[in-house]
C-alpha positions in Angstrom: 8.3 7.5 -30.0 5.7 10.5 -30.0 3.1 8.3 -28.3 5.6 7.3 -25.6 6.5 10.9 -25.0 3.0 12.0 -24.8 2.2 9.2 -22.3 5.1 10.3 -20.2 4.0 13.8 -20.0 0.4 12.9 -19.2 1.8 10.6 -16.4 3.9 13.5 -15.1 0.9 15.8 -15.1 -1.3 13.3 -13.3 1.4 12.8 -10.6 1.8 16.6 -10.1 -1.8 17.2 -10.0 -2.5 14.4 -7.3 0.5 15.6 -5.3 -0.5 19.1 -5.2 -4.2 18.2 -4.3 -2.8 15.9 -1.5 -0.4 18.2 0.1 -2.0 21.6 -0.5 -4.5 21.4 2.2 -7.4 20.9 -0.2 -8.0 17.2 0.3 -11.4 15.9 -0.5 -14.0 15.2 2.2 -13.8 11.4 1.4 -10.4 10.8 3.2 -9.2 8.9 6.2 -6.2 8.7 8.2 -5.0 5.9 10.6 -2.1 6.6 12.8 -3.2 3.9 15.4 -2.4 6.0 18.4 -5.9 5.9 19.6 -6.5 2.2 19.1 -6.2 -0.3 21.8 -2.8 -2.1 22.0 -3.2 -5.9 21.2 -6.2 -5.7 19.2 -7.1 -5.0 15.5 -7.2 -1.2 14.5 -10.7 0.3 14.4 -12.2 0.4 10.8 -9.9 -2.3 9.5 -10.6 -6.1 9.1 -8.0 -8.8 9.4 -8.6 -11.2 6.5 -5.4 -13.3 7.1 -2.2 -13.1 9.2 -2.2 -11.6 12.7 -2.8 -8.0 12.7 -2.5 -6.0 16.1 -1.8 -2.6 17.4 1.6 -2.4 19.3 3.7 0.4 20.7 6.8 1.4 18.7 8.7 4.4 19.8 10.7 4.4 16.4 7.5 5.1 14.5 6.8 8.4 12.7 3.9 9.1 14.9 6.2 8.4 18.0 3.4 6.1 19.4 1.5 3.1 18.3 1.6 1.2 15.0 -0.2 -1.6 13.2 1.9 -4.7 13.2 1.6 -8.0 11.2 2.8 -10.5 13.7 2.1 -14.0 12.1 4.9 -16.2 10.8 2.8 -17.7 8.0 3.8 -20.2 5.4 5.6 -18.7 2.6 2.7 -18.9 0.1 0.2 -17.1 2.5 -0.7 -13.5 1.8 -1.5 -11.7 5.0 -4.1 -9.3 4.2 -6.1 -6.5 6.2 -8.7 -4.4 4.6 -10.6 -1.1 5.1 -13.9 -2.4 4.4 -15.8 1.1 4.6 -13.5 2.3 1.7 -14.7 1.9 -1.9 -13.0 3.9 -4.5 -12.1 4.0 -8.1 -10.0 7.3 -8.2 -7.8 6.9 -5.2 -4.6 7.6 -3.4 -3.5 5.0 -0.5 -0.1 5.7 1.4 1.6 4.2 4.3 5.0 4.2 6.1 6.4 0.8 7.0 9.3 -0.8 8.6 10.4 -4.4 8.2 10.8 -6.2 11.6 11.6 -9.7 10.7 11.2 -12.6 8.4 13.5 -15.4 7.1 11.7 -16.1 3.8 10.1 -12.7 3.2 10.3 -9.2 4.6 8.6 -5.9 4.0 5.2 -5.3 2.7 2.9 -3.1 0.8 -0.5 -1.5 0.0 -3.6 -3.0 -1.6 -6.3 -1.0 -3.7 -9.4 -1.6 -5.6 -9.9 -4.7 -3.7 -13.0 -6.8 -4.3 -12.0 -9.1 -1.3 -9.0 -10.6 0.2 -8.2 -12.6 -2.9 -8.6 -10.0 -5.7 -6.9 -6.7 -5.9 -4.1 -4.6 -7.0 -0.7 -4.8 -4.9 2.4 -2.8 -4.4 5.0 -4.5 -2.2 8.6 -4.1 -1.3 10.7 -7.1 -0.3 13.8 -6.2 1.8 15.3 -9.7 1.2 15.3 -9.3 -2.7 15.8 -5.5 -3.0 12.8 -5.1 -5.2 9.6 -3.1 -5.7 6.9 -4.8 -7.5 3.5 -4.1 -8.6 0.9 -7.1 -9.1 -2.8 -7.9 -10.0 -3.9 -10.6 -7.7 -6.8 -12.7 -9.0 -8.2 -15.5 -7.0 -5.1 -15.5 -4.9 -2.6 -15.7 -7.6 -0.2 -12.9 -8.5 0.8 -11.5 -11.8 3.8 -9.1 -12.0 2.8 -5.9 -13.9 6.1 -4.0 -13.0 9.3 -4.3 -11.0 12.2 -2.2 -9.9 15.4 -3.1 -8.3 16.0 -0.8 -5.1 18.5 -1.4 -2.6 17.1 -1.8 0.8 18.1 0.3 3.8 17.0 -0.2 7.4 14.2 1.7 9.3 11.1 3.4 8.0 10.1 3.8 4.4 7.0 5.3 2.5 4.9 3.7 -0.2 2.1 5.4 -2.0 -0.2 4.3 -4.9 -2.5 6.6 -6.9 -5.0 5.3 -9.5 -7.0 7.3 -12.0 -9.4 5.3 -14.2 -6.9 2.5 -15.2 -3.8 4.5 -14.7 -1.5 3.5 -11.8 1.2 5.7 -10.3 3.6 4.3 -7.6 5.9 6.0 -5.3 8.6 4.7 -3.0 10.2 7.0 -0.4 8.3 9.9 -2.4 9.9 9.3 -5.5 7.7 8.4 -8.4 8.9 5.0 -9.7 6.4 3.8 -12.4 3.3 4.8 -14.3 1.3 2.6 -16.5 -2.2 1.5 -17.4 -4.0 -1.7 -16.4 -7.6 -2.4 -16.5 -7.9 -5.7 -14.4 -10.1 -4.0 -11.8 -12.1 -1.2 -13.2 -14.7 -1.2 -10.5 -14.4 0.7 -7.1 -12.8 -1.4 -4.5 -11.3 -1.4 -0.9 -7.7 -0.4 0.4 -5.6 -2.3 2.6 -2.2 -3.6 3.8 -0.1 -6.7 2.9 2.8 -8.9 3.8 3.8 -12.2 2.3 4.7 -15.4 4.4 6.7 -14.7 7.7 7.2 -11.1 7.0 6.6 -9.3 10.2 6.1 -5.5 9.4 5.1 -2.4 11.3 3.0 0.1 9.5 2.0 3.7 10.4 0.3 6.7 9.1 -2.0 5.1 6.6 -3.7 7.7 4.3 -6.5 7.1 1.9 -8.2 9.7 -0.3 -11.2 9.0 -2.4 -11.0 11.4 -5.5 -14.4 10.1 -6.8 
């Protein structure tokens, strides 16, 4: 019981420190923001590499930025992971967040964020599925997922936010700005890339992706 309480307090402290650092105007110099408004419609956003699926910038007046978004347009088979990576990012201590909106999908809907990616088949992943009303954290090794944590969250229409932070092996996950889980996993201890993800035929719009490298 005492160990559990200590770990909970440590988790809260780390979440608070990350949030203050992120929101207080003192972000480290190694940070990147993608709002896609200056990217060319119909093409992949600058600085991102489409690994699978069909990722293109499109106009969306409902977006938080009131302009353009990055869309995953492919209707892939249900076992396909649609992945886009920011290949010039490489971090161990990091913070990745994005706003997203489910647009379509009969087998899957929604999407999520990727971090500490070695490549398009090895990474940590947090994803929300609107059809199943669940938020899940995975490790993906050689393209195969293993669930690390899962939460039932009733879906609502429109835009939502997702955020993952990692310090050494400690992972904290936020959904709509609420901390949902905090735990340790050492599957990928080396620095890696960040990116975005959907599954199968999930067509999703993404906006305001923010990456911070805490080094």
